[in-house]
C-alpha positions in Angstrom: -35.7 8.6 0.9 -33.8 11.7 2.7 -30.6 11.9 3.7 -31.5 11.9 7.1 -33.4 8.7 7.1 -30.3 7.1 5.1 -27.7 7.7 7.4 -29.8 6.5 10.4 -30.5 3.0 8.3 -26.9 2.6 8.0 -26.1 3.6 11.3 -28.6 1.2 12.3 -27.5 -1.6 10.4 -24.2 -1.2 11.3 -24.4 -1.2 15.0 -26.6 -4.1 14.8 -23.4 -5.5 12.7 -21.0 -5.4 15.4 -23.0 -5.8 18.2 -20.1 -8.0 20.4 -17.6 -7.7 18.1 -14.1 -5.2 17.7 -15.3 -1.7 16.5 -11.6 -0.5 15.7 -10.2 0.2 13.2 -8.2 -2.7 12.3 -7.0 -4.4 14.9 -4.1 -7.2 14.7 -4.5 -10.5 15.3 -2.0 -12.6 16.8 -2.9 -16.5 16.1 0.4 -17.9 17.5 4.5 -18.1 18.1 4.7 -14.4 18.7 5.3 -14.5 22.1 7.7 -17.1 22.1 9.4 -15.6 18.9 9.4 -12.4 21.0 11.2 -14.2 23.7 14.3 -15.9 22.1 15.2 -12.4 20.9 15.1 -10.7 24.2 16.9 -14.2 25.7 19.6 -13.8 23.0 20.0 -10.6 23.0 19.6 -9.9 19.4 16.6 -7.1 19.4 18.2 -5.0 16.4 18.8 -6.0 13.0 21.5 -8.2 13.6 19.6 -11.5 14.3 18.7 -14.5 12.6 14.8 -13.5 12.0 15.2 -10.9 9.5 16.9 -13.3 6.9 14.1 -15.9 8.2 11.5 -13.0 7.3 12.9 -12.3 4.3 12.8 -16.2 3.0 9.6 -16.3 4.2 8.4 -13.1 2.3 9.9 -14.6 -1.0 8.6 -17.7 -0.5 4.7 -16.5 0.0 4.9 -13.5 -3.0 7.1 -15.7 -5.0 9.2 -12.6 -5.3 13.0 -14.1 -5.9 14.3 -11.3 -3.5 13.0 -9.7 -0.5 14.5 -7.1 1.4 13.2 -5.9 4.7 12.8 -2.6 6.0 11.8 -0.5 9.3 8.5 0.3 7.0 6.9 0.5 4.1 7.8 4.0 3.6 11.9 3.7 3.8 11.2 0.2 1.2 10.1 2.6 -1.4 12.3 5.2 -0.9 15.3 3.0 -0.9 13.9 1.5 -4.1 13.6 4.7 -5.8 17.1 5.6 -4.9 18.4 2.0 -6.8 17.0 4.4 -9.6 18.7 7.1 -9.2 15.9 9.4 -8.8 16.4 13.1 -8.6 15.6 16.9 -8.9 15.2 16.6 -12.3 12.7 13.7 -12.6 9.0 13.2 -12.6 7.5 10.4 -11.2 3.4 9.4 -11.6 1.7 8.9 -9.1 -2.1 8.4 -8.3 -3.3 11.1 -6.8 -5.8 8.1 -4.8 -3.4 7.0 -2.2 -1.6 7.1 1.2 0.8 10.6 1.0 3.8 8.1 1.7 3.6 7.3 -1.8 4.6 11.1 -2.8 6.6 11.9 0.3 9.1 9.0 -0.8 9.5 10.7 -4.2 10.2 13.9 -2.8 13.1 12.8 -0.6 14.5 12.0 -3.5 13.8 15.2 -4.9 12.2 14.4 -7.6 8.4 16.0 -8.9 5.5 14.1 -8.3 3.2 14.1 -11.4 -0.7 13.0 -10.1 -2.5 11.0 -12.0 -5.9 9.7 -11.4 -8.2 6.2 -10.8 -10.6 4.6 -12.6 -13.8 3.1 -10.8 -13.3 -1.1 -10.8 -10.2 -1.4 -9.0 -9.2 2.5 -7.8 -5.9 2.2 -9.4 -4.1 4.6 -12.0 -6.4 4.6 -14.7 -4.4 3.3 -18.1 -6.9 4.7 -20.8 -6.5 8.4 -19.0 -2.8 8.0 -18.7 -2.0 6.9 -22.4 -4.2 10.3 -23.2 -2.3 12.3 -20.2 1.4 11.1 -22.1 0.4 11.4 -25.3 -0.7 15.1 -24.5 2.2 15.8 -22.1 5.3 13.7 -22.9 7.9 13.5 -25.9 10.5 10.7 -26.3 13.8 11.6 -26.6 16.3 8.8 -27.6 15.5 6.5 -24.5 13.9 8.7 -22.1 10.4 10.3 -21.9 10.2 14.1 -20.9 8.1 16.4 -19.9 7.2 18.8 -22.8 6.1 21.9 -19.9 8.5 21.1 -17.1 11.5 19.5 -19.4 11.4 16.7 -16.4 12.6 13.5 -17.4 9.3 11.0 -16.5 11.4 8.3 -15.5 9.0 6.2 -13.3 5.5 5.7 -12.3 4.5 4.0 -9.3 1.7 1.9 -9.1 -0.7 1.9 -6.2 -2.9 -1.3 -4.9 -5.5 0.2 -3.3 -7.0 -1.1 -0.2 -5.4 -4.6 -1.4 -7.3 -4.3 -4.8 -5.0 -4.6 -7.9 -4.5 -1.8 -10.2 -4.6 -2.6 -13.8 -1.0 -3.3 -13.8 -0.8 -5.4 -16.8 -1.8 -2.7 -19.1 0.2 -0.2 -17.1 3.1 -2.2 -17.6 2.5 -2.0 -21.2 2.5 1.7 -21.1 5.3 2.0 -19.0 7.4 -0.2 -21.3 6.3 1.8 -24.2 7.3 5.2 -23.1 11.0 3.4 -21.1 9.4 4.4 -17.9 10.5 2.4 -14.8 7.5 0.8 -13.0 7.3 0.4 -9.1 4.3 -1.2 -7.1 3.2 0.1 -3.9 1.9 -3.1 -2.7 1.8 -1.6 1.0 -1.7 -2.5 1.7 -1.8 -5.9 -0.4 -0.5 -8.6 0.9 -2.4 -11.5 0.8 -3.6 -10.1 -2.5 -3.6 -11.9 -6.3 -3.9 -11.0 -10.2 -4.3 -13.5 -12.3 -2.8 -15.9 -9.7 0.1 -14.1 -9.2 1.3 -11.9 -6.4 1.0 -8.2 -6.1 4.0 -6.3 -6.4 6.1 -8.5 -8.7 4.5 -7.5 -11.9 6.7 -4.1 -11.7 10.8 -3.4 -11.8 10.5 -3.7 -7.9 7.5 -3.6 -5.3 6.9 -2.7 -1.6 4.8 -4.0 1.2 4.1 -2.9 4.4 3.5 -4.3 7.7 2.6 -1.4 10.1 0.2 -2.2 13.1 -3.2 -2.3 10.6 -2.1 -4.4 7.6 -3.1 -7.2 7.3 -0.2 -8.9 9.1 2.1 -6.3 11.5 5.4 -6.7 12.4 4.6 -3.4 14.9 6.3 -1.6 11.9 7.8 -2.8 8.9 8.2 -2.7 5.3 9.7 -4.6 2.4 11.2 -4.5 -0.9 10.4 -7.4 -3.2 12.5 -7.8 -6.6 13.6 -10.4 -9.2 17.0 -8.4 -9.2 20.0 -9.8 -7.5 21.5 -6.7 -8.1 18.8 -4.6 -6.5 18.6 -6.8 -3.5 22.0 -6.7 -2.5 22.8 -2.9 -3.3 19.1 -2.1 -0.9 20.3 -4.5 1.9 23.7 -2.2 1.8 21.9 1.2 1.3 19.2 0.0 4.5 22.4 -0.5 6.7 24.4 3.1 6.9 26.1 1.7 3.3 28.7 0.1 6.0 31.1 -2.3 3.9 31.7 -5.9 5.8 34.9 -5.0 8.3 36.5 -6.7 11.2 38.2 -4.0 12.4 37.6 -0.5 11.2 34.0 1.5 10.2 33.7 2.0 6.3 30.7 3.9 4.5 31.3 3.5 1.1 28.5 6.2 0.2 25.5 8.2 2.3 23.2 5.0 3.7 20.1 5.2 5.6 18.9 3.0 9.2 16.3 1.3 7.4 17.0 -1.9 7.9 14.0 -3.9 9.8 15.0 -4.8 13.5 15.1 -8.8 14.5 12.0 -8.0 16.9 9.5 -6.9 14.3 10.9 -9.7 12.1 10.1 -12.2 14.7 6.6 -11.3 14.9 6.3 -11.3 11.1 8.0 -14.6 10.8 5.0 -15.8 13.2 2.2 -13.8 11.5 3.1 -15.2 8.2 2.6 -18.5 9.8 -1.1 -17.6 10.4 -1.6 -15.4 6.8 -4.0 -18.4 5.4 -6.3 -17.6 8.1 -5.7 -14.0 8.1 -6.6 -14.0 4.9 -9.3 -16.0 4.9 -11.3 -14.0 8.0 -10.8 -10.7 6.1 -12.6 -12.5 2.5 -15.3 -13.2 5.3 -15.6 -9.6 6.4 -16.7 -8.9 2.6 -19.8 -10.9 2.3 -20.9 -10.4 5.3 -20.9 -6.3 5.0 -21.9 -7.0 1.9 -24.8 -9.7 3.1 -25.6 -6.7 5.6 -26.3 -3.7 3.4 -27.8 -5.8 0.6 -31.1 -3.5 0.9 -29.9 -0.7 1.2 -29.6 0.7 -2.3 -27.6 4.1 -1.3 -24.7 2.2 0.0 -22.3 -0.3 -2.1 -19.8 -2.5 -1.0 -16.9 -2.8 -3.2 -16.4 -5.7 -4.9 -12.5 -6.8 -6.1 -12.0 -6.7 -9.9 -12.2 -9.3 -11.6 -9.4 -12.0 -11.9 -7.9 -11.2 -8.9 -8.6 -12.7 -5.6 -7.5 -9.9 -3.0 -6.7 -9.1 0.9 -9.9 -7.2 1.4 -7.6 -5.0 4.0 -10.1 -2.4 4.4 -13.7 -2.9 3.3 -14.8 0.6 1.6 -18.4 1.3 1.0 -19.4 4.2 -1.5 -22.2 6.0 -0.4 -24.9 7.5 -2.6 -25.4 10.6 -1.1 -22.2 12.0 -0.4 -24.0 14.8 2.0 -24.6 12.1 4.6 -20.5 11.3 4.6 -19.3 13.3 7.1 -22.4 13.4 10.1 -22.3 9.7 9.3 -18.1 9.4 10.4 -18.5 12.1 13.4 -21.0 10.6 15.0 -20.0 6.9 14.5 -16.7 8.1 15.6 -17.9 9.5 18.9 -18.9 6.3 19.5 -15.7 4.0 19.2 -16.6 3.0 16.0 -13.2 2.8 13.6 -14.8 4.0 10.6 -12.9 6.4 8.2 -13.0 8.5 5.2 -10.7 7.7 2.4 -7.3 8.9 1.3 -8.0 12.9 0.5 -6.3 13.0 -2.9 -3.2 14.1 -3.2 -3.3 16.9 -5.2 -5.3 18.7 -2.9 -2.9 18.7 -0.6 -1.9 22.3 0.5 1.9 20.8 0.0 1.6 19.0 -3.2 -0.8 22.0 -5.0 2.0 22.9 -7.0 2.7 19.5 -8.5 2.0 18.7 -12.2 -1.5 16.6 -12.5 -3.7 15.4 -15.0 -7.8 15.9 -14.6 -9.1 14.2 -11.2 -12.7 13.5 -11.8 -12.8 9.8 -10.4 -10.1 10.6 -7.6 -12.4 14.0 -6.1 -15.8 12.0 -6.6 -14.6 8.8 -5.0 -12.8 10.8 -2.2 -16.6 12.6 -1.3 -18.5 9.2 -1.2 -16.0 6.8 0.0 -15.9 5.6 4.0 -13.4 2.6 5.4 -15.2 0.5 7.6 -14.2 -1.8 10.4 -12.2 -4.3 8.6 -10.3 -6.4 11.8 -9.7 -10.0 10.5 -10.9 -10.4 14.2 -14.6 -9.7 13.5 -15.1 -13.0 11.1 -12.1 -15.5 12.7 -12.8 -19.0 13.1 
């Protein structure tokens, strides 16, 4: 079948499927106490980060993910920046990062003055390929005492950020073993993965720290917001301190004992998050139905494949992702449907191809480049199949 016919059939199938359904990319779903809790914030006057909902939201996140501690932040990017600051990343350090991720992952590294070192993905999980990672480290890295250095740049390879793309778990268990072997700090970017589990363990709880996002298009939203989750009490206390301008508790004076950040989540956002978490099971059920819905709709079209969660996982199916056999139809498909208000979009552009990161070290990028050419995200709101 030629590309024009493929394009027409996909458009027809999608329009039939989304008839009388929300066409947006990921419309949030508000089911319960959002207005009630916001009203409490407003009536009491506690709308900044001083308010009961911020601490309550942290407790609820810890309870849901089974992480001992959580620190609520103004965004997922802020959470990642704080986690990297805790580990004292600086200009003499490199951080291993998958090229196929949202730009915020690498930007947080740059905020610290460190250098992203880009890695390729593997095709099942869409995360860092542990086989390629091991080969790459054998080629570029040298251990010296406790640490691992890049033989060419002479910089310390201090950390690795493992990204759980679209809520799918990367090969985090295998990656963790490699990090341990090379004494590399492991941070999980689980910004897209609230409600996703690998072997019944929530993503973000495998490494030294994990981060979550509650942006407007995430499985649950606070409007904007994020969190660091950790088993480390010392980390939790320090990140809370840093997120509030490093202000010491003093009844009279304003004492700031180091450079801090205005990264603490506000009470309004936390109030929305608390209400959202009360219905997270229903939201995830609806999003998992989205996968089956799309899978059934496109099962007879051999030139489009709906990606399925990896083995041993139960994911949130944050964004339903389709891979096209013929990448030449991708741009036309997106243009035509977006003009009609359908919330399709291309997958993240690999970061090594951006001008701002063109001079960073990287492995070969065959899988990342190929996926970018062929993949699109489909409308994925829980509203599509909520009942």
